[in-house]
Every structure is written in structure tokens, then in C-alpha cells.
C-alpha positions as CSV (number, residue, x, y, z in Angstrom):
1,M,144.5,139.1,51.0
2,S,144.9,136.1,48.7
3,K,142.1,134.2,47.1
4,L,143.3,131.1,49.0
5,S,142.9,132.7,52.5
6,I,139.4,134.1,51.6
7,L,138.3,130.6,50.5
8,A,139.9,129.0,53.6
9,S,138.2,131.4,56.0
10,R,134.8,131.2,54.2
11,P,133.9,127.6,55.3
12,A,134.8,128.4,58.9
13,T,132.6,131.5,58.8
14,L,129.7,129.6,57.2
15,A,130.1,126.9,59.8
16,L,130.0,129.4,62.7
17,L,126.9,131.1,61.1
18,G,125.2,127.7,60.8
19,V,125.9,126.8,64.4
20,A,124.5,130.2,65.5
21,A,121.4,129.8,63.4
22,L,120.8,126.3,64.8
23,G,121.2,127.7,68.3
24,L,118.7,130.5,67.6
25,A,116.3,128.2,66.0
26,A,116.2,126.1,69.1
27,C,115.0,129.1,71.1
28,G,111.8,129.5,69.1
29,G,108.8,127.3,68.8
30,K,108.8,125.2,72.0
31,E,108.1,127.2,75.1
32,R,110.3,126.5,78.1
33,P,108.5,125.0,81.1
34,K,107.3,127.4,83.8
35,A,108.9,127.4,87.2
36,D,108.6,124.2,89.1
37,L,105.6,124.5,91.6
38,A,107.6,122.5,94.1
39,A,110.7,124.6,93.9
40,S,112.3,125.4,97.2
41,Q,111.5,129.1,96.7
42,V,107.8,129.0,96.0
43,T,106.0,131.9,97.6
44,T,102.8,133.7,97.0
45,I,103.3,135.4,100.3
46,G,106.3,137.3,101.6
47,V,108.2,134.2,102.7
48,N,108.7,130.5,101.8
49,S,105.2,128.9,101.6
50,Y,106.4,125.5,102.8
51,L,108.0,127.0,105.9
52,W,105.0,129.2,106.6
53,R,102.5,126.3,106.3
54,A,104.7,123.9,108.3
55,S,105.1,126.5,111.1
56,L,101.3,127.0,111.3
57,D,100.8,123.2,111.4
58,A,103.4,122.7,114.1
59,L,101.9,125.5,116.3
60,S,98.2,124.6,115.6
61,F,97.6,123.5,119.2
62,M,98.6,126.9,120.5
63,P,96.4,130.1,120.3
64,L,97.8,132.5,117.8
65,L,98.4,136.1,118.8
66,Q,99.8,137.3,115.5
67,A,100.5,135.8,112.1
68,D,102.1,138.1,109.5
69,S,102.7,136.2,106.2
70,S,104.4,139.1,104.4
71,G,106.8,139.6,107.3
72,G,107.1,135.9,108.1
73,V,106.4,136.2,111.8
74,I,104.1,134.0,113.9
75,I,103.6,134.7,117.6
76,T,101.5,132.5,119.8
77,D,99.8,133.5,123.0
78,W,100.6,131.8,126.2
79,Y,99.7,128.1,126.2
80,A,99.5,125.8,129.3
81,N,99.4,122.1,128.7
82,P,96.4,120.7,130.5
83,A,98.6,118.0,131.9
84,N,100.9,120.6,133.5
85,P,98.9,123.7,134.3
86,G,101.7,125.3,136.4
87,E,103.8,125.9,133.3
88,R,103.1,127.9,130.2
89,M,104.9,128.6,126.9
90,K,104.9,131.3,124.2
91,V,106.6,130.8,120.8
92,T,107.7,133.2,118.1
93,V,108.6,131.8,114.7
94,S,110.4,134.0,112.2
95,I,110.9,132.9,108.6
96,L,113.8,134.9,107.3
97,D,114.1,133.9,103.6
98,R,112.1,132.8,100.6
99,D,114.2,129.6,100.3
100,L,113.5,126.4,102.0
101,R,116.6,126.2,104.1
102,A,117.3,125.5,107.8
103,D,118.9,128.9,108.3
104,A,115.7,130.6,107.0
105,L,113.9,129.6,110.2
106,R,114.3,131.1,113.7
107,V,112.3,129.9,116.6
108,A,112.3,131.6,120.0
109,A,110.3,130.4,123.1
110,S,109.5,131.9,126.4
111,R,108.5,129.8,129.4
112,Q,106.9,130.8,132.7
113,V,106.0,128.8,135.8
114,S,103.4,129.5,138.4
115,Q,104.9,130.5,141.8
116,G,102.6,131.7,144.6
117,G,99.8,132.6,142.1
118,A,102.1,134.7,139.9
119,W,103.8,133.7,136.6
120,V,107.6,133.9,136.8
121,D,110.0,133.7,133.9
122,A,111.9,130.4,133.7
123,P,114.6,129.2,131.3
124,V,113.7,127.2,128.2
125,Q,115.7,124.2,127.4
126,A,117.6,124.6,124.1
127,A,116.5,121.1,123.1
128,T,112.9,122.3,123.1
129,V,113.6,125.1,120.5
130,Q,115.7,122.7,118.4
131,K,113.0,120.1,118.4
132,L,110.4,122.6,117.3
133,E,112.7,123.8,114.5
134,E,113.3,120.2,113.5
135,I,109.5,119.5,113.4
136,I,108.8,122.6,111.3
137,L,111.7,121.8,108.8
138,T,110.6,118.2,108.5
139,R,107.0,119.2,107.8
140,A,108.1,121.8,105.3
141,R,110.2,119.2,103.4
142,D,107.2,116.8,103.5
143,L,104.9,119.5,102.0
144,R,107.5,120.1,99.3
145,R,107.8,116.4,98.5
146,S,104.0,116.1,98.3
147,A,103.9,119.0,95.9
148,I,106.5,117.3,93.7
149,E,104.8,113.9,93.7
150,G,101.3,115.6,93.6
């Protein structure tokens, strides 16, 4: 190798080493910020905390039969609206993910009507389940927004 090629490659090598050293120097000293407390994946339980809290808020008027935060399942007991005692509802909410996403939430509802003193299964309107999902997701987003602004 000629002296000229060694000298020509040396500045390029030094420049690359300098850039690498600057990059490594930027890694030390200042600590990176911790995870955002309002991140969409915040969870100290088994599922997304915002979806969990929003589900409990939305179903607060119904008696709870089971609430498993690590599994993400909330099951209510039968609830009859005092204005319509001949009909009752039962709701199951499943939170399927740690992310705050619409597809991380599944709501199922059962409805019964009183006929001749006995409770008989009746269909639930799809709009009822969709509305409940919408209420929960809106509340979860509001909780996250509050945590960000907080």
C-alpha cells in the first residue's frame, strides 16, 4: 500500500471514529425519560388499566358477580331497571389486550324478560352492546387524556 493511500484513508477513519465517539458520548450522562405514564399500554394489572377502569365505571350501576383484573373479565349479576322490572340484563366485559384499542374490548350481554312469573331468554339488540362498547372506549380515552394533562 502506498503512503498516499494510507494518508487518504486515515482522515476518513478518524472521522468515523469521531462520529462514533460522539454518538457514544450522547448515551452517557443524561438519563432517558421513563415510560410515559399515559401511554396506551399502561398496566399494573393483567390488562390495560384505562379499559379496566372505564369498564368498571360504565357498569357501576349493576351488581358485580366477578371482576378478575389479571384475566380482564368483568361479569355482572342480573340487573333489572326499576322503570322496567319485567326485563333484566347481564353483561360480560372481556379486555383482551394491554393496549388501549377498540379491538381489545369485547362486550357480551344477555337479556331476559318475565313471562308468567318465569324469566325467559330474549334477544339483545346489537346496538345495545355497541353503545356500551362505545361508552367504555370513550371513558378509557378520557382517562388517558386526563393522565396526560394531569
